[in-house]
FIMI-617179 format. One line per 10 residues: number of its first residue (from 0); their letters; for each residue x, y, z of C-alpha. Coordinates in Angstrom, 1 decimal. Example, Ala and Ser with C-alpha at 12.3 -4.5 7.8 and 13.67 -1.06 7.14 Angstrom:
BEGIN
0 = as = 12.3:-4.5:7.8 | 13.7:-1.1:7.1
# end
This chain:
BEGIN
0 = xxxxxxxxxx = 17.4:14.6:12.8 | 15.7:11.5:13.6 | 14.8:11.7:17.1 | 13.0:15.1:15.6 | 11.3:13.3:13.2 | 10.1:10.3:15.2 | 9.2:13.1:17.9 | 7.0:15.1:15.4 | 5.6:11.7:14.2 | 4.3:10.7:17.9
10 = xxxxxxxxxx = 2.9:14.6:18.6 | 0.7:13.6:15.1 | -0.5:10.0:16.0 | -1.5:11.7:19.4 | -3.3:14.7:17.9 | -5.0:12.4:15.5 | -6.1:10.2:18.4 | -7.4:13.0:20.6 | -9.1:14.7:17.8 | -11.1:11.9:16.2
20 = xxxxxxxxxx = -12.1:10.7:20.1 | -13.5:14.0:20.6 | -15.4:13.9:17.1 | -17.1:10.4:17.9 | -17.8:11.5:21.1 | -19.4:15.1:20.1 | -21.4:13.0:17.3 | -22.9:10.7:19.5 | -23.9:13.0:22.4 | -25.7:15.0:19.9
30 = xxxxxxxxxx = -27.3:11.7:19.1 | -28.0:10.0:22.4 | -27.2:12.7:25.0 | -25.0:12.4:27.7 | -24.7:8.4:27.5 | -23.4:9.1:23.9 | -20.1:10.1:25.4 | -19.4:6.7:26.6 | -20.9:5.3:23.3 | -18.7:7.7:21.2
40 = xxxxxxxxxx = -15.7:6.7:23.5 | -15.8:3.2:23.2 | -16.5:3.6:19.4 | -13.4:5.9:19.3 | -11.1:3.0:21.3 | -12.5:0.3:18.8 | -11.5:2.6:16.1 | -7.9:3.2:17.2 | -7.2:-0.4:18.2 | -8.5:-1.5:14.5
50 = xxxxxxxxxx = -6.0:1.4:13.0 | -3.1:1.4:15.3 | -3.0:-2.2:16.9 | -4.4:-4.6:14.3 | -4.4:-2.2:10.9 | -1.1:-3.3:9.6 | -1.1:-6.7:10.7 | -4.7:-7.0:8.8 | -3.0:-5.9:5.9 | 0.0:-7.9:5.9
60 = xxxxxxxxxx = -1.8:-11.0:6.8 | -3.7:-10.8:3.4 | -0.2:-11.3:1.4 | 1.7:-14.5:2.2 | 5.4:-12.8:3.7 | 8.5:-14.4:4.7 | 11.1:-11.8:6.1 | 14.0:-11.9:4.5 | 17.0:-12.9:6.6 | 20.3:-14.7:6.8
70 = xxxxxxxxxx = 20.8:-15.9:3.1 | 20.3:-12.9:0.6 | 22.0:-13.8:-2.7 | 20.5:-10.8:-4.1 | 22.2:-8.7:-1.6 | 19.2:-6.6:-1.1 | 19.6:-6.0:2.5 | 23.1:-4.5:2.0 | 21.9:-2.5:-1.1 | 19.2:-1.1:0.6
80 = xxxxxxxxxx = 21.3:0.2:3.4 | 23.8:1.4:0.8 | 20.8:3.7:-1.0 | 19.7:4.8:2.3 | 23.3:6.0:3.9 | 24.4:7.4:0.5 | 22.0:9.9:0.9 | 19.4:10.2:-2.3 | 16.9:8.5:-0.5 | 15.6:10.2:3.0
90 = xxxxxxxxxx = 14.3:7.9:5.4 | 14.9:7.8:9.3 | 15.5:4.1:9.1 | 16.0:1.1:6.8 | 13.0:-0.9:5.7 | 12.2:-4.6:6.8 | 12.7:-6.7:3.4 | 10.1:-9.6:3.0 | 9.6:-12.0:0.3 | 6.2:-13.1:-1.4
100 = xxxxxxxxxx = 5.0:-16.4:-2.6 | 3.6:-15.7:-5.8 | 3.8:-16.5:-9.7 | 3.7:-12.8:-10.7 | 6.6:-10.7:-10.8 | 5.9:-7.9:-8.4 | 7.0:-5.7:-5.5 | 5.2:-3.5:-2.9 | 6.1:-1.1:-0.1 | 4.3:0.3:3.0
110 = xxxxxxxxxx = 5.0:2.2:6.0 | 3.0:3.1:9.3 | 4.9:6.0:10.9 | 4.9:4.4:13.9 | 6.6:1.2:12.8 | 9.3:0.3:10.6 | 8.7:0.6:6.6 | 8.9:-2.6:4.7 | 9.3:-3.6:0.9 | 8.0:-6.9:-0.4
120 = xxxxxxxxxx = 9.6:-9.0:-3.2 | 7.7:-11.8:-5.0 | 9.9:-14.6:-5.6 | 8.8:-14.6:-9.3 | 10.0:-11.1:-9.7 | 13.8:-12.4:-8.2 | 13.9:-15.5:-10.4 | 12.9:-13.8:-13.6 | 14.5:-10.4:-13.3 | 18.3:-9.4:-13.8
130 = xxxxxxxxxx = 20.1:-8.3:-10.9 | 20.3:-4.8:-12.7 | 16.3:-4.6:-13.0 | 15.9:-5.9:-9.6 | 18.1:-3.2:-8.2 | 15.8:-0.6:-10.2 | 12.5:-2.0:-8.4 | 14.4:-1.8:-5.0 | 15.0:1.9:-6.1 | 11.7:2.5:-7.1
140 = xxxxxxxxxx = 10.2:1.2:-3.7 | 12.4:3.0:-1.6 | 11.3:6.3:-3.6 | 8.1:5.2:-3.2 | 8.4:4.8:0.8 | 10.0:8.2:1.0 | 7.2:10.1:-1.2 | 4.3:8.4:0.9 | 5.7:8.8:4.7 | 2.6:10.6:5.8
150 = xxxxxxxxxx = 0.2:9.9:8.4 | -2.4:10.9:6.3 | -1.2:8.0:3.5 | -0.8:5.3:6.5 | -4.3:5.9:8.1 | -6.6:6.2:5.1 | -4.9:3.2:3.6 | -5.3:1.2:6.6 | -9.2:2.0:7.0 | -9.9:1.5:3.5
160 = xxxxxxxxxx = -8.1:-2.0:3.9 | -10.0:-2.6:7.2 | -13.2:-1.7:5.7 | -12.5:-4.0:2.5 | -11.4:-6.9:5.1 | -14.8:-6.6:6.9 | -16.8:-6.6:3.3 | -14.7:-9.5:2.4 | -15.9:-11.4:5.2 | -19.7:-10.5:5.3
170 = xxxxxxxxxx = -19.4:-11.4:1.5 | -18.2:-14.7:2.2 | -21.0:-15.3:4.6 | -23.4:-14.0:2.2 | -26.1:-16.7:2.2 | -26.7:-17.1:-1.5 | -23.0:-17.5:-2.2 | -23.3:-21.3:-0.3 | -26.2:-21.9:-2.8 | -24.9:-20.4:-6.2
180 = xxxxxxxxxx = -22.0:-21.1:-8.0 | -21.7:-17.4:-9.1 | -20.2:-15.8:-6.0 | -21.8:-12.3:-5.1 | -20.2:-9.1:-3.4 | -22.8:-7.2:-2.5 | -20.9:-5.5:0.8 | -18.1:-4.9:-1.2 | -20.1:-3.1:-4.2 | -22.0:-1.2:-1.7
190 = xxxxxxxxxx = -18.8:0.1:0.1 | -16.6:0.5:-2.8 | -17.3:4.3:-3.2 | -16.5:5.1:0.5 | -13.0:2.5:0.2 | -11.9:4.4:-3.2 | -12.4:7.6:-1.5 | -10.2:6.8:1.4 | -7.4:5.6:-0.9 | -7.8:8.5:-3.4
200 = xxxxxxxxxx = -7.5:10.8:-0.3 | -4.6:9.2:0.9 | -2.8:10.1:-2.4 | -2.9:11.3:-6.0 | -2.3:9.8:-9.4 | 0.1:12.7:-9.5 | 2.2:11.2:-6.6 | 2.7:8.0:-8.8 | 4.2:10.1:-11.5 | 6.7:11.7:-9.3
210 = xxxxxxxxxx = 7.7:8.9:-7.7 | 8.6:7.3:-11.4 | 10.5:10.6:-12.1 | 12.6:10.1:-8.7 | 13.2:6.8:-9.5 | 14.3:7.1:-13.3 | 16.5:10.2:-12.0 | 18.5:7.8:-9.2 | 18.5:4.9:-11.9 | 19.9:7.3:-14.5
220 = xxxxxxxxxx = 17.6:6.3:-17.2 | 14.0:7.2:-17.9 | 13.8:4.3:-20.5 | 15.6:1.5:-18.7 | 12.7:2.2:-15.8 | 9.9:2.4:-18.5 | 10.9:-0.9:-20.0 | 10.9:-2.2:-16.5 | 7.3:-1.0:-15.8 | 6.1:-2.3:-19.3
230 = xxxxxxxxxx = 7.6:-5.7:-18.5 | 5.8:-6.0:-15.3 | 2.6:-4.7:-16.7 | 2.7:-7.5:-19.1 | 3.2:-9.9:-16.7 | 0.5:-8.7:-14.4 | -2.1:-8.9:-17.7 | -0.9:-12.6:-17.9 | -0.6:-13.7:-14.4 | -3.0:-11.3:-12.1
240 = xxxxxxxxxx = -2.4:-11.9:-8.3 | -5.4:-12.4:-6.2 | -5.0:-9.4:-3.1 | -7.5:-7.8:-1.3 | -9.1:-4.7:-2.6 | -7.4:-1.5:-1.4 | -3.8:-2.7:-1.4 | -3.4:-2.4:-5.1 | -1.9:0.9:-4.8 | 1.1:-0.1:-2.6
250 = xxxxxxxxxx = 2.3:-2.0:-5.7 | 4.9:-1.1:-8.1 | 2.2:-1.5:-11.0 | -1.4:-3.1:-10.5 | -1.3:-6.5:-9.6 | -4.9:-7.4:-10.2 | -5.5:-5.9:-13.7 | -8.0:-7.8:-15.3 | -9.1:-9.8:-12.1 | -10.5:-6.5:-10.6
260 = xxxxxxxxxx = -14.0:-5.6:-12.5 | -14.9:-2.6:-10.0 | -13.3:0.3:-11.6 | -13.8:1.9:-8.4 | -10.9:-0.1:-7.0 | -8.6:0.6:-9.7 | -6.0:2.9:-8.0 | -2.9:2.9:-10.2 | -2.8:5.4:-13.0 | -2.8:3.4:-16.4
270 = xxxxxxxxxx = 1.0:2.0:-17.4 | 0.2:3.8:-20.6 | 0.1:7.2:-18.5 | 2.8:6.4:-16.6 | 4.9:5.7:-19.4 | 3.9:8.7:-21.6 | 4.8:10.9:-18.6 | 8.1:8.9:-17.7 | 9.5:8.6:-21.5 | 6.8:10.1:-23.9
280 = xxxx = 5.7:7.0:-25.9 | 3.9:3.7:-24.9 | 5.0:1.1:-25.7 | 8.5:1.7:-24.9
# end
């Protein structure tokens, strides 16, 4: 079954590469004639390099990650393997676990089909939550990985993240920012509709509700998960995390909250809506 899944993923990746390469070449040839074929091929090569070779690296470099190896007082590695081997979580391979140096209790997960999935836990989350709550976060992130195992989600997320990083670089080089104290983000503002479209095409708000419902079913209590999400939401309001735009949808709750002023870059459904769907009331 695992071999079949890997073979299917490989086929999808190569089909995507061939299709997008042909699209770039045809479009460029329509604009520049026969030389456009070579131009389109070069553009396709750059595009695929950014997505498949550097995409996830660019995303992970935006977070201070450290692999969770060796000493594991929370038994996260063994619990992860147990949940996957037990059967309720359908995944082809166990994710790599990471620690995030952050004052905000939070967690995130991400998978590209051609590499191992990963889950990150902030050091603050491991300090402030009880063992049962930490396991609930783990279960939720495993459910998130399961429901987002798609080439579409991975590629669109990486495209949005790569474009956001490029905008961030251009904004830092924006000359007025070296003159005035108030930092401007003209390039991020200009491209935020496109970034938002990419992320919203990768998944829907309904997907988040399904993930919450699945996690609550495995935990055995909607109220326990609801209280956990409410607690994490409160911390995100008082200790918002500075992350790159187009990555907030990878976290268990939006870690930016009040820090992100651009509504187009707010991808999480409101926690109020999630709790009303999950337990029927807000607050819990």
